[in-house]
N, CA, C, O and CB atoms as a CASP TS submission, in Angstrom:
PFRMAT TS
TARGET T0000
AUTHOR 0000-0000-0000
METHOD Language model
MODEL 1
PARENT N/A
ATOM      1  N   MET     1     -13.308 -31.134 -22.335  1.00  0.00           N
ATOM      2  CA  MET     1     -12.987 -30.069 -21.546  1.00  0.00           C
ATOM      3  C   MET     1     -13.259 -29.049 -22.633  1.00  0.00           C
ATOM      4  O   MET     1     -13.105 -29.002 -23.854  1.00  0.00           O
ATOM      5  CB  MET     1     -11.515 -30.094 -20.868  1.00  0.00           C
ATOM      6  N   ASN     2     -13.802 -28.124 -21.532  1.00  0.00           N
ATOM      7  CA  ASN     2     -14.104 -27.357 -21.929  1.00  0.00           C
ATOM      8  C   ASN     2     -13.669 -25.659 -21.504  1.00  0.00           C
ATOM      9  O   ASN     2     -13.389 -25.346 -20.347  1.00  0.00           O
ATOM     10  CB  ASN     2     -15.094 -27.813 -21.890  1.00  0.00           C
ATOM     11  N   THR     3     -13.673 -24.839 -22.460  1.00  0.00           N
ATOM     12  CA  THR     3     -12.630 -23.698 -21.570  1.00  0.00           C
ATOM     13  C   THR     3     -13.439 -22.052 -21.749  1.00  0.00           C
ATOM     14  O   THR     3     -13.751 -21.938 -22.934  1.00  0.00           O
ATOM     15  CB  THR     3     -10.627 -23.628 -22.505  1.00  0.00           C
ATOM     16  N   ALA     4     -13.645 -21.426 -21.347  1.00  0.00           N
ATOM     17  CA  ALA     4     -14.168 -20.119 -21.510  1.00  0.00           C
ATOM     18  C   ALA     4     -13.212 -18.799 -21.310  1.00  0.00           C
ATOM     19  O   ALA     4     -12.393 -18.678 -20.398  1.00  0.00           O
ATOM     20  CB  ALA     4     -15.261 -20.060 -20.580  1.00  0.00           C
ATOM     21  N   SER     5     -13.403 -18.095 -22.062  1.00  0.00           N
ATOM     22  CA  SER     5     -12.674 -16.827 -22.264  1.00  0.00           C
ATOM     23  C   SER     5     -13.424 -15.588 -21.635  1.00  0.00           C
ATOM     24  O   SER     5     -14.587 -15.473 -22.023  1.00  0.00           O
ATOM     25  CB  SER     5     -12.463 -16.598 -23.800  1.00  0.00           C
ATOM     26  N   VAL     6     -13.078 -14.851 -20.936  1.00  0.00           N
ATOM     27  CA  VAL     6     -13.871 -13.557 -20.662  1.00  0.00           C
ATOM     28  C   VAL     6     -12.786 -12.374 -21.028  1.00  0.00           C
ATOM     29  O   VAL     6     -11.570 -12.471 -20.860  1.00  0.00           O
ATOM     30  CB  VAL     6     -14.442 -13.466 -18.943  1.00  0.00           C
ATOM     31  N   SER     7     -13.281 -11.569 -21.407  1.00  0.00           N
ATOM     32  CA  SER     7     -12.941 -10.281 -22.062  1.00  0.00           C
ATOM     33  C   SER     7     -13.240  -8.970 -21.187  1.00  0.00           C
ATOM     34  O   SER     7     -14.327  -8.406 -21.313  1.00  0.00           O
ATOM     35  CB  SER     7     -13.743 -10.199 -23.391  1.00  0.00           C
ATOM     36  N   LEU     8     -12.473  -8.592 -20.487  1.00  0.00           N
ATOM     37  CA  LEU     8     -13.051  -6.934 -19.522  1.00  0.00           C
ATOM     38  C   LEU     8     -12.148  -6.028 -20.128  1.00  0.00           C
ATOM     39  O   LEU     8     -10.925  -5.913 -20.198  1.00  0.00           O
ATOM     40  CB  LEU     8     -12.771  -6.786 -17.470  1.00  0.00           C
ATOM     41  N   GLY     9     -13.436  -5.241 -20.668  1.00  0.00           N
ATOM     42  CA  GLY     9     -13.221  -4.218 -21.741  1.00  0.00           C
ATOM     43  C   GLY     9     -13.313  -2.998 -20.906  1.00  0.00           C
ATOM     44  O   GLY     9     -14.141  -2.098 -21.052  1.00  0.00           O
ATOM     45  N   ALA    10     -12.237  -3.073 -19.884  1.00  0.00           N
ATOM     46  CA  ALA    10     -11.972  -2.008 -18.803  1.00  0.00           C
ATOM     47  C   ALA    10     -11.056  -0.502 -19.808  1.00  0.00           C
ATOM     48  O   ALA    10     -10.039  -0.549 -20.500  1.00  0.00           O
ATOM     49  CB  ALA    10     -10.746  -2.948 -17.310  1.00  0.00           C
ATOM     50  N   SER    11     -11.745   0.389 -19.550  1.00  0.00           N
ATOM     51  CA  SER    11     -10.789   1.618 -20.268  1.00  0.00           C
ATOM     52  C   SER    11     -11.009   2.401 -18.997  1.00  0.00           C
ATOM     53  O   SER    11     -11.871   2.639 -18.151  1.00  0.00           O
ATOM     54  CB  SER    11     -11.364   2.508 -21.957  1.00  0.00           C
ATOM     55  N   VAL    12      -9.208   2.792 -19.470  1.00  0.00           N
ATOM     56  CA  VAL    12      -8.610   3.848 -18.303  1.00  0.00           C
ATOM     57  C   VAL    12      -8.742   5.311 -19.325  1.00  0.00           C
ATOM     58  O   VAL    12      -8.521   5.372 -20.534  1.00  0.00           O
ATOM     59  CB  VAL    12      -6.577   3.391 -17.678  1.00  0.00           C
ATOM     60  N   SER    13      -9.147   6.361 -18.456  1.00  0.00           N
ATOM     61  CA  SER    13      -9.163   7.432 -18.928  1.00  0.00           C
ATOM     62  C   SER    13      -8.009   8.256 -19.088  1.00  0.00           C
ATOM     63  O   SER    13      -7.080   7.888 -18.370  1.00  0.00           O
ATOM     64  CB  SER    13      -9.923   7.914 -18.383  1.00  0.00           C
ATOM     65  N   SER    14      -7.749   9.334 -19.856  1.00  0.00           N
ATOM     66  CA  SER    14      -6.333   9.943 -19.983  1.00  0.00           C
ATOM     67  C   SER    14      -6.281  10.818 -18.673  1.00  0.00           C
ATOM     68  O   SER    14      -5.157  11.295 -18.515  1.00  0.00           O
ATOM     69  CB  SER    14      -6.086  10.900 -21.467  1.00  0.00           C
ATOM     70  N   GLN    15      -7.190  11.165 -17.681  1.00  0.00           N
ATOM     71  CA  GLN    15      -6.910  12.013 -16.620  1.00  0.00           C
ATOM     72  C   GLN    15      -6.455  10.993 -15.677  1.00  0.00           C
ATOM     73  O   GLN    15      -5.532  11.214 -14.893  1.00  0.00           O
ATOM     74  CB  GLN    15      -8.095  12.919 -16.136  1.00  0.00           C
ATOM     75  N   SER    16      -7.222   9.634 -15.748  1.00  0.00           N
ATOM     76  CA  SER    16      -6.682   8.477 -14.917  1.00  0.00           C
ATOM     77  C   SER    16      -5.189   8.221 -15.055  1.00  0.00           C
ATOM     78  O   SER    16      -4.516   8.106 -14.030  1.00  0.00           O
ATOM     79  CB  SER    16      -7.400   7.191 -15.296  1.00  0.00           C
ATOM     80  N   ARG    17      -4.591   8.118 -16.334  1.00  0.00           N
ATOM     81  CA  ARG    17      -3.374   7.893 -16.552  1.00  0.00           C
ATOM     82  C   ARG    17      -2.418   8.896 -16.157  1.00  0.00           C
ATOM     83  O   ARG    17      -1.384   8.624 -15.548  1.00  0.00           O
ATOM     84  CB  ARG    17      -3.276   7.624 -17.726  1.00  0.00           C
ATOM     85  N   PHE    18      -2.756  10.032 -16.498  1.00  0.00           N
ATOM     86  CA  PHE    18      -2.057  11.335 -15.929  1.00  0.00           C
ATOM     87  C   PHE    18      -1.627  11.528 -14.490  1.00  0.00           C
ATOM     88  O   PHE    18      -0.595  11.941 -13.962  1.00  0.00           O
ATOM     89  CB  PHE    18      -2.920  12.415 -16.137  1.00  0.00           C
ATOM     90  N   MET    19      -2.916  11.033 -14.000  1.00  0.00           N
ATOM     91  CA  MET    19      -2.480  11.046 -12.152  1.00  0.00           C
ATOM     92  C   MET    19      -1.828  10.141 -11.700  1.00  0.00           C
ATOM     93  O   MET    19      -1.256  10.375 -10.636  1.00  0.00           O
ATOM     94  CB  MET    19      -3.563  10.955 -11.111  1.00  0.00           C
ATOM     95  N   GLN    20      -1.647   8.636 -12.387  1.00  0.00           N
ATOM     96  CA  GLN    20      -1.117   7.613 -11.975  1.00  0.00           C
ATOM     97  C   GLN    20       0.564   7.943 -12.283  1.00  0.00           C
ATOM     98  O   GLN    20       1.471   7.575 -11.536  1.00  0.00           O
ATOM     99  CB  GLN    20      -1.828   6.354 -12.679  1.00  0.00           C
ATOM    100  N   LEU    21       0.749   8.732 -13.573  1.00  0.00           N
ATOM    101  CA  LEU    21       1.922   9.058 -13.699  1.00  0.00           C
ATOM    102  C   LEU    21       2.425  10.175 -12.741  1.00  0.00           C
ATOM    103  O   LEU    21       3.596  10.259 -12.373  1.00  0.00           O
ATOM    104  CB  LEU    21       2.053   9.331 -14.956  1.00  0.00           C
ATOM    105  N   ALA    22       1.469  10.994 -12.388  1.00  0.00           N
ATOM    106  CA  ALA    22       2.047  12.193 -11.601  1.00  0.00           C
ATOM    107  C   ALA    22       2.286  11.608 -10.320  1.00  0.00           C
ATOM    108  O   ALA    22       3.383  11.662  -9.764  1.00  0.00           O
ATOM    109  CB  ALA    22       1.082  13.513 -11.483  1.00  0.00           C
ATOM    110  N   LEU    23       1.297  11.062  -9.852  1.00  0.00           N
ATOM    111  CA  LEU    23       2.027  10.422  -8.354  1.00  0.00           C
ATOM    112  C   LEU    23       3.192   9.315  -8.491  1.00  0.00           C
ATOM    113  O   LEU    23       3.996   9.177  -7.569  1.00  0.00           O
ATOM    114  CB  LEU    23       0.794   9.581  -7.395  1.00  0.00           C
ATOM    115  N   ALA    24       3.271   8.515  -9.682  1.00  0.00           N
ATOM    116  CA  ALA    24       4.456   7.793  -9.536  1.00  0.00           C
ATOM    117  C   ALA    24       5.573   8.705  -9.570  1.00  0.00           C
ATOM    118  O   ALA    24       6.467   8.529  -8.742  1.00  0.00           O
ATOM    119  CB  ALA    24       4.589   6.771 -10.534  1.00  0.00           C
ATOM    120  N   ALA    25       5.670   9.731 -10.468  1.00  0.00           N
ATOM    121  CA  ALA    25       6.663  10.715 -10.516  1.00  0.00           C
ATOM    122  C   ALA    25       7.010  11.367  -9.272  1.00  0.00           C
ATOM    123  O   ALA    25       8.168  11.528  -8.888  1.00  0.00           O
ATOM    124  CB  ALA    25       6.308  11.650 -11.395  1.00  0.00           C
ATOM    125  N   LEU    26       5.893  11.766  -8.610  1.00  0.00           N
ATOM    126  CA  LEU    26       6.143  12.628  -7.139  1.00  0.00           C
ATOM    127  C   LEU    26       6.752  11.370  -6.108  1.00  0.00           C
ATOM    128  O   LEU    26       7.587  11.761  -5.293  1.00  0.00           O
ATOM    129  CB  LEU    26       4.360  13.426  -6.372  1.00  0.00           C
ATOM    130  N   LEU    27       6.505  10.318  -6.084  1.00  0.00           N
ATOM    131  CA  LEU    27       6.941   9.405  -5.010  1.00  0.00           C
ATOM    132  C   LEU    27       8.360   9.057  -5.510  1.00  0.00           C
ATOM    133  O   LEU    27       9.247   8.836  -4.685  1.00  0.00           O
ATOM    134  CB  LEU    27       5.938   8.059  -4.797  1.00  0.00           C
ATOM    135  N   GLY    28       8.564   9.010  -6.634  1.00  0.00           N
ATOM    136  CA  GLY    28      10.243   8.712  -7.526  1.00  0.00           C
ATOM    137  C   GLY    28      10.854   9.885  -6.574  1.00  0.00           C
ATOM    138  O   GLY    28      11.467   9.588  -5.549  1.00  0.00           O
ATOM    139  N   ILE    29      10.645  11.259  -6.984  1.00  0.00           N
ATOM    140  CA  ILE    29      11.299  12.367  -6.525  1.00  0.00           C
ATOM    141  C   ILE    29      11.451  12.414  -4.834  1.00  0.00           C
ATOM    142  O   ILE    29      12.515  12.631  -4.254  1.00  0.00           O
ATOM    143  CB  ILE    29      10.509  13.575  -7.099  1.00  0.00           C
ATOM    144  N   PHE    30      10.016  12.135  -4.109  1.00  0.00           N
ATOM    145  CA  PHE    30      10.504  11.863  -3.187  1.00  0.00           C
ATOM    146  C   PHE    30      11.179  10.813  -2.519  1.00  0.00           C
ATOM    147  O   PHE    30      11.619  11.015  -1.388  1.00  0.00           O
ATOM    148  CB  PHE    30       9.958  12.103  -2.832  1.00  0.00           C
ATOM    149  N   VAL    31      11.350   9.448  -3.212  1.00  0.00           N
ATOM    150  CA  VAL    31      12.392   8.552  -2.595  1.00  0.00           C
ATOM    151  C   VAL    31      13.729   8.837  -3.255  1.00  0.00           C
ATOM    152  O   VAL    31      14.579   8.102  -2.752  1.00  0.00           O
ATOM    153  CB  VAL    31      12.019   7.008  -2.760  1.00  0.00           C
ATOM    154  N   VAL    32      14.236   9.630  -4.193  1.00  0.00           N
ATOM    155  CA  VAL    32      15.414   9.952  -4.489  1.00  0.00           C
ATOM    156  C   VAL    32      15.894  11.213  -3.568  1.00  0.00           C
ATOM    157  O   VAL    32      17.035  11.199  -3.105  1.00  0.00           O
ATOM    158  CB  VAL    32      15.431  10.169  -5.931  1.00  0.00           C
ATOM    159  N   GLY    33      15.045  12.261  -3.318  1.00  0.00           N
ATOM    160  CA  GLY    33      15.285  13.366  -2.692  1.00  0.00           C
ATOM    161  C   GLY    33      15.581  12.657  -0.865  1.00  0.00           C
ATOM    162  O   GLY    33      16.601  12.717  -0.177  1.00  0.00           O
ATOM    163  N   PHE    34      14.425  12.124  -0.605  1.00  0.00           N
ATOM    164  CA  PHE    34      14.840  11.543   0.633  1.00  0.00           C
ATOM    165  C   PHE    34      16.039  11.014   1.256  1.00  0.00           C
ATOM    166  O   PHE    34      16.746  11.415   2.180  1.00  0.00           O
ATOM    167  CB  PHE    34      14.258  10.785   0.721  1.00  0.00           C
ATOM    168  N   VAL    35      16.086   9.553   0.156  1.00  0.00           N
ATOM    169  CA  VAL    35      17.388   8.639   0.472  1.00  0.00           C
ATOM    170  C   VAL    35      18.360   9.313   0.008  1.00  0.00           C
ATOM    171  O   VAL    35      19.354   9.484   0.714  1.00  0.00           O
ATOM    172  CB  VAL    35      17.479   7.224  -0.126  1.00  0.00           C
ATOM    173  N   GLY    36      18.290   9.814  -1.205  1.00  0.00           N
ATOM    174  CA  GLY    36      19.413  10.118  -1.897  1.00  0.00           C
ATOM    175  C   GLY    36      20.334  11.467  -1.166  1.00  0.00           C
ATOM    176  O   GLY    36      21.538  11.618  -1.374  1.00  0.00           O
ATOM    177  N   PHE    37      19.617  12.255  -0.407  1.00  0.00           N
ATOM    178  CA  PHE    37      20.298  13.124   0.119  1.00  0.00           C
ATOM    179  C   PHE    37      19.982  13.394   1.819  1.00  0.00           C
ATOM    180  O   PHE    37      20.270  14.420   2.436  1.00  0.00           O
ATOM    181  CB  PHE    37      20.078  14.242  -0.769  1.00  0.00           C
ATOM    182  N   SER    38      19.333  12.213   2.348  1.00  0.00           N
ATOM    183  CA  SER    38      19.917  11.787   3.402  1.00  0.00           C
ATOM    184  C   SER    38      20.677  12.024   4.432  1.00  0.00           C
ATOM    185  O   SER    38      21.563  11.171   4.486  1.00  0.00           O
ATOM    186  CB  SER    38      20.240  11.300   3.175  1.00  0.00           C
ATOM    187  N   HIS    39      20.761  12.984   5.491  1.00  0.00           N
ATOM    188  CA  HIS    39      21.929  12.922   6.524  1.00  0.00           C
ATOM    189  C   HIS    39      21.788  11.786   7.404  1.00  0.00           C
ATOM    190  O   HIS    39      22.746  11.551   8.141  1.00  0.00           O
ATOM    191  CB  HIS    39      22.017  14.185   7.414  1.00  0.00           C
ATOM    192  N   ILE    40      20.737  11.010   7.467  1.00  0.00           N
ATOM    193  CA  ILE    40      20.636  10.311   8.319  1.00  0.00           C
ATOM    194  C   ILE    40      21.382   8.698   7.710  1.00  0.00           C
ATOM    195  O   ILE    40      21.063   8.109   6.678  1.00  0.00           O
ATOM    196  CB  ILE    40      19.127  10.452   8.734  1.00  0.00           C
ATOM    197  N   ASP    41      22.349   8.313   8.644  1.00  0.00           N
ATOM    198  CA  ASP    41      23.178   7.188   7.966  1.00  0.00           C
ATOM    199  C   ASP    41      22.634   6.139   7.767  1.00  0.00           C
ATOM    200  O   ASP    41      22.967   5.464   6.793  1.00  0.00           O
ATOM    201  CB  ASP    41      24.226   6.806   8.550  1.00  0.00           C
ATOM    202  N   ALA    42      21.559   5.681   8.720  1.00  0.00           N
ATOM    203  CA  ALA    42      20.963   4.467   8.702  1.00  0.00           C
ATOM    204  C   ALA    42      19.934   4.318   7.452  1.00  0.00           C
ATOM    205  O   ALA    42      19.702   3.249   6.888  1.00  0.00           O
ATOM    206  CB  ALA    42      20.298   4.281  10.045  1.00  0.00           C
ATOM    207  N   VAL    43      19.332   5.626   7.100  1.00  0.00           N
ATOM    208  CA  VAL    43      18.726   5.681   5.668  1.00  0.00           C
ATOM    209  C   VAL    43      19.177   5.581   4.293  1.00  0.00           C
ATOM    210  O   VAL    43      18.592   5.134   3.307  1.00  0.00           O
ATOM    211  CB  VAL    43      18.267   6.629   5.577  1.00  0.00           C
ATOM    212  N   HIS    44      20.745   6.263   4.469  1.00  0.00           N
ATOM    213  CA  HIS    44      21.537   5.993   3.588  1.00  0.00           C
ATOM    214  C   HIS    44      22.077   4.587   3.351  1.00  0.00           C
ATOM    215  O   HIS    44      21.814   4.094   2.254  1.00  0.00           O
ATOM    216  CB  HIS    44      22.379   6.768   3.780  1.00  0.00           C
ATOM    217  N   ASN    45      22.745   3.917   4.158  1.00  0.00           N
ATOM    218  CA  ASN    45      23.176   2.674   4.518  1.00  0.00           C
ATOM    219  C   ASN    45      22.337   1.855   3.746  1.00  0.00           C
ATOM    220  O   ASN    45      22.815   1.207   2.815  1.00  0.00           O
ATOM    221  CB  ASN    45      23.142   2.393   5.954  1.00  0.00           C
ATOM    222  N   ALA    46      20.858   1.796   4.088  1.00  0.00           N
ATOM    223  CA  ALA    46      19.848   1.135   3.928  1.00  0.00           C
ATOM    224  C   ALA    46      20.085   0.902   2.444  1.00  0.00           C
ATOM    225  O   ALA    46      20.526  -0.127   1.932  1.00  0.00           O
ATOM    226  CB  ALA    46      18.597   1.782   4.412  1.00  0.00           C
ATOM    227  N   ALA    47      19.699   2.087   1.805  1.00  0.00           N
ATOM    228  CA  ALA    47      19.584   2.154   0.499  1.00  0.00           C
ATOM    229  C   ALA    47      20.968   1.657  -0.518  1.00  0.00           C
ATOM    230  O   ALA    47      20.946   0.841  -1.439  1.00  0.00           O
ATOM    231  CB  ALA    47      19.188   3.581   0.328  1.00  0.00           C
ATOM    232  N   HIS    48      21.912   2.298  -0.098  1.00  0.00           N
ATOM    233  CA  HIS    48      23.136   1.212   0.039  1.00  0.00           C
ATOM    234  C   HIS    48      23.207  -0.222  -0.654  1.00  0.00           C
ATOM    235  O   HIS    48      23.505  -0.770  -1.715  1.00  0.00           O
ATOM    236  CB  HIS    48      23.240   0.870   1.468  1.00  0.00           C
ATOM    237  N   ASP    49      22.764  -0.461   0.569  1.00  0.00           N
ATOM    238  CA  ASP    49      22.903  -2.180   0.488  1.00  0.00           C
ATOM    239  C   ASP    49      22.135  -2.654  -0.357  1.00  0.00           C
ATOM    240  O   ASP    49      22.553  -3.495  -1.152  1.00  0.00           O
ATOM    241  CB  ASP    49      22.574  -3.006   1.707  1.00  0.00           C
ATOM    242  N   TYR    50      20.926  -2.252  -0.377  1.00  0.00           N
ATOM    243  CA  TYR    50      19.453  -2.450  -1.406  1.00  0.00           C
ATOM    244  C   TYR    50      20.596  -2.423  -2.557  1.00  0.00           C
ATOM    245  O   TYR    50      21.249  -3.432  -2.822  1.00  0.00           O
ATOM    246  CB  TYR    50      17.849  -0.905  -1.478  1.00  0.00           C
ATOM    247  N   ARG    51      20.778  -1.216  -3.198  1.00  0.00           N
ATOM    248  CA  ARG    51      21.413  -1.313  -4.163  1.00  0.00           C
ATOM    249  C   ARG    51      22.472  -2.162  -4.875  1.00  0.00           C
ATOM    250  O   ARG    51      22.688  -2.164  -6.087  1.00  0.00           O
ATOM    251  CB  ARG    51      21.639  -0.578  -4.070  1.00  0.00           C
ATOM    252  N   HIS    52      23.159  -2.953  -3.844  1.00  0.00           N
ATOM    253  CA  HIS    52      23.999  -3.683  -4.176  1.00  0.00           C
ATOM    254  C   HIS    52      23.613  -4.952  -4.233  1.00  0.00           C
ATOM    255  O   HIS    52      24.120  -5.736  -5.035  1.00  0.00           O
ATOM    256  CB  HIS    52      24.906  -3.515  -3.549  1.00  0.00           C
ATOM    257  N   SER    53      22.488  -5.357  -3.223  1.00  0.00           N
ATOM    258  CA  SER    53      22.121  -6.522  -3.482  1.00  0.00           C
ATOM    259  C   SER    53      21.377  -6.707  -4.791  1.00  0.00           C
ATOM    260  O   SER    53      21.515  -7.871  -5.166  1.00  0.00           O
ATOM    261  CB  SER    53      21.455  -6.916  -2.457  1.00  0.00           C
ATOM    262  N   MET    54      20.548  -5.899  -5.723  1.00  0.00           N
ATOM    263  CA  MET    54      20.070  -5.821  -6.668  1.00  0.00           C
ATOM    264  C   MET    54      21.165  -5.627  -7.791  1.00  0.00           C
ATOM    265  O   MET    54      20.748  -5.248  -8.885  1.00  0.00           O
ATOM    266  CB  MET    54      19.151  -4.967  -6.493  1.00  0.00           C
ATOM    267  N   ALA    55      22.164  -5.788  -7.678  1.00  0.00           N
ATOM    268  CA  ALA    55      23.699  -5.370  -8.215  1.00  0.00           C
ATOM    269  C   ALA    55      23.539  -4.435  -9.335  1.00  0.00           C
ATOM    270  O   ALA    55      23.632  -4.674 -10.539  1.00  0.00           O
ATOM    271  CB  ALA    55      24.638  -6.692  -8.791  1.00  0.00           C
ATOM    272  N   PHE    56      23.252  -3.198  -8.667  1.00  0.00           N
ATOM    273  CA  PHE    56      23.214  -2.203  -9.307  1.00  0.00           C
ATOM    274  C   PHE    56      24.012  -1.196  -9.110  1.00  0.00           C
ATOM    275  O   PHE    56      23.590  -0.334  -8.339  1.00  0.00           O
ATOM    276  CB  PHE    56      22.271  -1.890  -9.293  1.00  0.00           C
ATOM    277  N   PRO    57      25.401  -0.991  -9.736  1.00  0.00           N
ATOM    278  CA  PRO    57      26.615  -0.318  -9.609  1.00  0.00           C
ATOM    279  C   PRO    57      26.330   1.097  -9.148  1.00  0.00           C
ATOM    280  O   PRO    57      25.736   1.888  -9.881  1.00  0.00           O
ATOM    281  CB  PRO    57      27.382  -0.354 -10.899  1.00  0.00           C
ATOM    282  N   CYS    58      26.753   1.417  -7.931  1.00  0.00           N
ATOM    283  CA  CYS    58      26.508   2.563  -7.320  1.00  0.00           C
ATOM    284  C   CYS    58      27.417   3.490  -7.121  1.00  0.00           C
ATOM    285  O   CYS    58      27.071   4.615  -6.761  1.00  0.00           O
ATOM    286  CB  CYS    58      26.074   2.360  -6.342  1.00  0.00           C
ATOM    287  N   HIS    59      28.923   3.115  -7.353  1.00  0.00           N
ATOM    288  CA  HIS    59      30.490   3.324  -7.342  1.00  0.00           C
ATOM    289  C   HIS    59      31.418   2.814  -8.043  1.00  0.00           C
ATOM    290  O   HIS    59      32.589   3.138  -7.848  1.00  0.00           O
ATOM    291  CB  HIS    59      30.960   3.073  -6.377  1.00  0.00           C
TER
END
């Protein structure tokens, strides 16, 4: 039995890493800001139920 290994030398530029980090941070801020401070009960309750289902203590 023969096995072959392939090495992909893909490099990621620092600009690309920065963009990934910035977009992830913006998405996180949006989610926390929208869900955490939402006056829509359905949105808040859905997030609350999700936290409980993931065993994350929220109160």
